[in-house]
Chimera marker file (.cmm) of the C-alpha trace (Angstrom):
<marker_set name="trace">
<marker id="1" x="-10.011" y="44.732" z="42.517" r="1" g="1" b="0" radius="0.5"/>
<marker id="2" x="-12.494" y="45.250" z="45.322" r="1" g="1" b="0" radius="0.5"/>
<marker id="3" x="-14.701" y="42.342" z="46.413" r="1" g="1" b="0" radius="0.5"/>
<marker id="4" x="-18.307" y="43.122" z="45.547" r="1" g="1" b="0" radius="0.5"/>
<marker id="5" x="-20.212" y="40.181" z="47.050" r="1" g="1" b="0" radius="0.5"/>
<marker id="6" x="-19.649" y="37.665" z="49.805" r="1" g="1" b="0" radius="0.5"/>
<marker id="7" x="-20.786" y="34.037" z="49.515" r="1" g="1" b="0" radius="0.5"/>
<marker id="8" x="-21.888" y="32.023" z="52.558" r="1" g="1" b="0" radius="0.5"/>
<marker id="9" x="-22.651" y="28.338" z="52.022" r="1" g="1" b="0" radius="0.5"/>
<marker id="10" x="-23.260" y="25.819" z="54.784" r="1" g="1" b="0" radius="0.5"/>
<marker id="11" x="-25.496" y="23.063" z="56.103" r="1" g="1" b="0" radius="0.5"/>
<marker id="12" x="-27.909" y="23.782" z="58.965" r="1" g="1" b="0" radius="0.5"/>
<marker id="13" x="-29.470" y="21.337" z="61.415" r="1" g="1" b="0" radius="0.5"/>
<marker id="14" x="-30.789" y="24.129" z="63.650" r="1" g="1" b="0" radius="0.5"/>
<marker id="15" x="-32.966" y="27.195" z="63.001" r="1" g="1" b="0" radius="0.5"/>
<marker id="16" x="-31.419" y="30.064" z="61.086" r="1" g="1" b="0" radius="0.5"/>
<marker id="17" x="-32.084" y="33.046" z="58.827" r="1" g="1" b="0" radius="0.5"/>
<marker id="18" x="-30.973" y="34.589" z="55.590" r="1" g="1" b="0" radius="0.5"/>
<marker id="19" x="-29.496" y="37.939" z="56.664" r="1" g="1" b="0" radius="0.5"/>
<marker id="20" x="-31.411" y="41.133" z="55.943" r="1" g="1" b="0" radius="0.5"/>
<marker id="21" x="-30.101" y="42.598" z="52.702" r="1" g="1" b="0" radius="0.5"/>
<marker id="22" x="-28.964" y="39.343" z="51.066" r="1" g="1" b="0" radius="0.5"/>
<marker id="23" x="-28.802" y="39.667" z="47.262" r="1" g="1" b="0" radius="0.5"/>
<marker id="24" x="-29.422" y="36.078" z="46.171" r="1" g="1" b="0" radius="0.5"/>
<marker id="25" x="-30.020" y="32.821" z="47.980" r="1" g="1" b="0" radius="0.5"/>
<marker id="26" x="-31.003" y="29.206" z="47.654" r="1" g="1" b="0" radius="0.5"/>
<marker id="27" x="-31.945" y="26.505" z="50.101" r="1" g="1" b="0" radius="0.5"/>
<marker id="28" x="-32.239" y="22.737" z="49.599" r="1" g="1" b="0" radius="0.5"/>
<marker id="29" x="-33.552" y="20.123" z="51.989" r="1" g="1" b="0" radius="0.5"/>
<marker id="30" x="-30.796" y="17.489" z="51.846" r="1" g="1" b="0" radius="0.5"/>
<marker id="31" x="-32.183" y="15.598" z="54.852" r="1" g="1" b="0" radius="0.5"/>
<marker id="32" x="-34.762" y="12.825" z="55.090" r="1" g="1" b="0" radius="0.5"/>
<marker id="33" x="-37.726" y="14.723" z="56.581" r="1" g="1" b="0" radius="0.5"/>
<marker id="34" x="-39.626" y="17.938" z="55.839" r="1" g="1" b="0" radius="0.5"/>
<marker id="35" x="-38.423" y="21.364" z="56.980" r="1" g="1" b="0" radius="0.5"/>
<marker id="36" x="-39.898" y="24.882" z="57.132" r="1" g="1" b="0" radius="0.5"/>
<marker id="37" x="-38.699" y="27.830" z="55.049" r="1" g="1" b="0" radius="0.5"/>
<marker id="38" x="-40.431" y="31.164" z="55.580" r="1" g="1" b="0" radius="0.5"/>
<marker id="39" x="-43.308" y="29.260" z="57.211" r="1" g="1" b="0" radius="0.5"/>
<marker id="40" x="-43.783" y="26.926" z="54.201" r="1" g="1" b="0" radius="0.5"/>
<marker id="41" x="-43.022" y="23.183" z="54.194" r="1" g="1" b="0" radius="0.5"/>
<marker id="42" x="-39.973" y="22.141" z="52.142" r="1" g="1" b="0" radius="0.5"/>
<marker id="43" x="-40.051" y="18.395" z="51.483" r="1" g="1" b="0" radius="0.5"/>
<marker id="44" x="-36.943" y="16.219" z="51.447" r="1" g="1" b="0" radius="0.5"/>
<marker id="45" x="-35.086" y="16.747" z="48.155" r="1" g="1" b="0" radius="0.5"/>
<marker id="46" x="-36.876" y="20.005" z="47.320" r="1" g="1" b="0" radius="0.5"/>
<marker id="47" x="-35.096" y="23.319" z="46.781" r="1" g="1" b="0" radius="0.5"/>
<marker id="48" x="-36.163" y="26.947" z="46.753" r="1" g="1" b="0" radius="0.5"/>
<marker id="49" x="-34.391" y="29.954" z="45.265" r="1" g="1" b="0" radius="0.5"/>
<marker id="50" x="-34.391" y="33.692" z="45.799" r="1" g="1" b="0" radius="0.5"/>
<marker id="51" x="-32.943" y="35.197" z="42.585" r="1" g="1" b="0" radius="0.5"/>
<marker id="52" x="-31.206" y="38.545" z="42.283" r="1" g="1" b="0" radius="0.5"/>
<marker id="53" x="-33.897" y="41.215" z="41.855" r="1" g="1" b="0" radius="0.5"/>
<marker id="54" x="-31.811" y="44.385" z="41.932" r="1" g="1" b="0" radius="0.5"/>
<marker id="55" x="-32.010" y="45.087" z="45.661" r="1" g="1" b="0" radius="0.5"/>
<marker id="56" x="-31.627" y="43.190" z="48.925" r="1" g="1" b="0" radius="0.5"/>
<marker id="57" x="-34.254" y="40.915" z="50.441" r="1" g="1" b="0" radius="0.5"/>
<marker id="58" x="-35.733" y="41.120" z="53.912" r="1" g="1" b="0" radius="0.5"/>
<marker id="59" x="-34.613" y="38.450" z="56.383" r="1" g="1" b="0" radius="0.5"/>
<marker id="60" x="-36.089" y="34.971" z="55.748" r="1" g="1" b="0" radius="0.5"/>
<marker id="61" x="-36.201" y="32.352" z="58.495" r="1" g="1" b="0" radius="0.5"/>
<marker id="62" x="-35.833" y="28.600" z="58.155" r="1" g="1" b="0" radius="0.5"/>
<marker id="63" x="-36.170" y="25.626" z="60.486" r="1" g="1" b="0" radius="0.5"/>
<marker id="64" x="-34.709" y="22.256" z="59.505" r="1" g="1" b="0" radius="0.5"/>
<marker id="65" x="-36.751" y="20.597" z="62.273" r="1" g="1" b="0" radius="0.5"/>
<marker id="66" x="-35.278" y="17.039" z="62.110" r="1" g="1" b="0" radius="0.5"/>
<marker id="67" x="-33.698" y="17.483" z="58.679" r="1" g="1" b="0" radius="0.5"/>
<marker id="68" x="-30.661" y="19.233" z="57.154" r="1" g="1" b="0" radius="0.5"/>
<marker id="69" x="-30.818" y="22.350" z="54.985" r="1" g="1" b="0" radius="0.5"/>
<marker id="70" x="-28.032" y="23.369" z="52.590" r="1" g="1" b="0" radius="0.5"/>
<marker id="71" x="-28.092" y="27.169" z="52.387" r="1" g="1" b="0" radius="0.5"/>
<marker id="72" x="-26.325" y="29.438" z="49.892" r="1" g="1" b="0" radius="0.5"/>
<marker id="73" x="-26.479" y="33.164" z="50.574" r="1" g="1" b="0" radius="0.5"/>
<marker id="74" x="-24.858" y="35.965" z="48.604" r="1" g="1" b="0" radius="0.5"/>
<marker id="75" x="-24.463" y="39.272" z="50.433" r="1" g="1" b="0" radius="0.5"/>
<link id1="1" id2="2" r="1" g="1" b="0" radius="0.2"/>
<link id1="2" id2="3" r="1" g="1" b="0" radius="0.2"/>
<link id1="3" id2="4" r="1" g="1" b="0" radius="0.2"/>
<link id1="4" id2="5" r="1" g="1" b="0" radius="0.2"/>
<link id1="5" id2="6" r="1" g="1" b="0" radius="0.2"/>
<link id1="6" id2="7" r="1" g="1" b="0" radius="0.2"/>
<link id1="7" id2="8" r="1" g="1" b="0" radius="0.2"/>
<link id1="8" id2="9" r="1" g="1" b="0" radius="0.2"/>
<link id1="9" id2="10" r="1" g="1" b="0" radius="0.2"/>
<link id1="10" id2="11" r="1" g="1" b="0" radius="0.2"/>
<link id1="11" id2="12" r="1" g="1" b="0" radius="0.2"/>
<link id1="12" id2="13" r="1" g="1" b="0" radius="0.2"/>
<link id1="13" id2="14" r="1" g="1" b="0" radius="0.2"/>
<link id1="14" id2="15" r="1" g="1" b="0" radius="0.2"/>
<link id1="15" id2="16" r="1" g="1" b="0" radius="0.2"/>
<link id1="16" id2="17" r="1" g="1" b="0" radius="0.2"/>
<link id1="17" id2="18" r="1" g="1" b="0" radius="0.2"/>
<link id1="18" id2="19" r="1" g="1" b="0" radius="0.2"/>
<link id1="19" id2="20" r="1" g="1" b="0" radius="0.2"/>
<link id1="20" id2="21" r="1" g="1" b="0" radius="0.2"/>
<link id1="21" id2="22" r="1" g="1" b="0" radius="0.2"/>
<link id1="22" id2="23" r="1" g="1" b="0" radius="0.2"/>
<link id1="23" id2="24" r="1" g="1" b="0" radius="0.2"/>
<link id1="24" id2="25" r="1" g="1" b="0" radius="0.2"/>
<link id1="25" id2="26" r="1" g="1" b="0" radius="0.2"/>
<link id1="26" id2="27" r="1" g="1" b="0" radius="0.2"/>
<link id1="27" id2="28" r="1" g="1" b="0" radius="0.2"/>
<link id1="28" id2="29" r="1" g="1" b="0" radius="0.2"/>
<link id1="29" id2="30" r="1" g="1" b="0" radius="0.2"/>
<link id1="30" id2="31" r="1" g="1" b="0" radius="0.2"/>
<link id1="31" id2="32" r="1" g="1" b="0" radius="0.2"/>
<link id1="32" id2="33" r="1" g="1" b="0" radius="0.2"/>
<link id1="33" id2="34" r="1" g="1" b="0" radius="0.2"/>
<link id1="34" id2="35" r="1" g="1" b="0" radius="0.2"/>
<link id1="35" id2="36" r="1" g="1" b="0" radius="0.2"/>
<link id1="36" id2="37" r="1" g="1" b="0" radius="0.2"/>
<link id1="37" id2="38" r="1" g="1" b="0" radius="0.2"/>
<link id1="38" id2="39" r="1" g="1" b="0" radius="0.2"/>
<link id1="39" id2="40" r="1" g="1" b="0" radius="0.2"/>
<link id1="40" id2="41" r="1" g="1" b="0" radius="0.2"/>
<link id1="41" id2="42" r="1" g="1" b="0" radius="0.2"/>
<link id1="42" id2="43" r="1" g="1" b="0" radius="0.2"/>
<link id1="43" id2="44" r="1" g="1" b="0" radius="0.2"/>
<link id1="44" id2="45" r="1" g="1" b="0" radius="0.2"/>
<link id1="45" id2="46" r="1" g="1" b="0" radius="0.2"/>
<link id1="46" id2="47" r="1" g="1" b="0" radius="0.2"/>
<link id1="47" id2="48" r="1" g="1" b="0" radius="0.2"/>
<link id1="48" id2="49" r="1" g="1" b="0" radius="0.2"/>
<link id1="49" id2="50" r="1" g="1" b="0" radius="0.2"/>
<link id1="50" id2="51" r="1" g="1" b="0" radius="0.2"/>
<link id1="51" id2="52" r="1" g="1" b="0" radius="0.2"/>
<link id1="52" id2="53" r="1" g="1" b="0" radius="0.2"/>
<link id1="53" id2="54" r="1" g="1" b="0" radius="0.2"/>
<link id1="54" id2="55" r="1" g="1" b="0" radius="0.2"/>
<link id1="55" id2="56" r="1" g="1" b="0" radius="0.2"/>
<link id1="56" id2="57" r="1" g="1" b="0" radius="0.2"/>
<link id1="57" id2="58" r="1" g="1" b="0" radius="0.2"/>
<link id1="58" id2="59" r="1" g="1" b="0" radius="0.2"/>
<link id1="59" id2="60" r="1" g="1" b="0" radius="0.2"/>
<link id1="60" id2="61" r="1" g="1" b="0" radius="0.2"/>
<link id1="61" id2="62" r="1" g="1" b="0" radius="0.2"/>
<link id1="62" id2="63" r="1" g="1" b="0" radius="0.2"/>
<link id1="63" id2="64" r="1" g="1" b="0" radius="0.2"/>
<link id1="64" id2="65" r="1" g="1" b="0" radius="0.2"/>
<link id1="65" id2="66" r="1" g="1" b="0" radius="0.2"/>
<link id1="66" id2="67" r="1" g="1" b="0" radius="0.2"/>
<link id1="67" id2="68" r="1" g="1" b="0" radius="0.2"/>
<link id1="68" id2="69" r="1" g="1" b="0" radius="0.2"/>
<link id1="69" id2="70" r="1" g="1" b="0" radius="0.2"/>
<link id1="70" id2="71" r="1" g="1" b="0" radius="0.2"/>
<link id1="71" id2="72" r="1" g="1" b="0" radius="0.2"/>
<link id1="72" id2="73" r="1" g="1" b="0" radius="0.2"/>
<link id1="73" id2="74" r="1" g="1" b="0" radius="0.2"/>
<link id1="74" id2="75" r="1" g="1" b="0" radius="0.2"/>
</marker_set>
């Protein structure tokens, strides 16, 4: 059986991006301070999701600043 999707999951303490064309993603601030996701503040303990919508998303940037972001990306 051919693999249809690839899962990437990791913690970030430096700036990063969801890759162009990702199918589904989520991001949670697991650190102690606020972070930025797509230019919007993500408070400590908050999470944000990008559900499957039938086609790939454009690239989305994130910046943990002084925090840690747990990122799940399905390609």
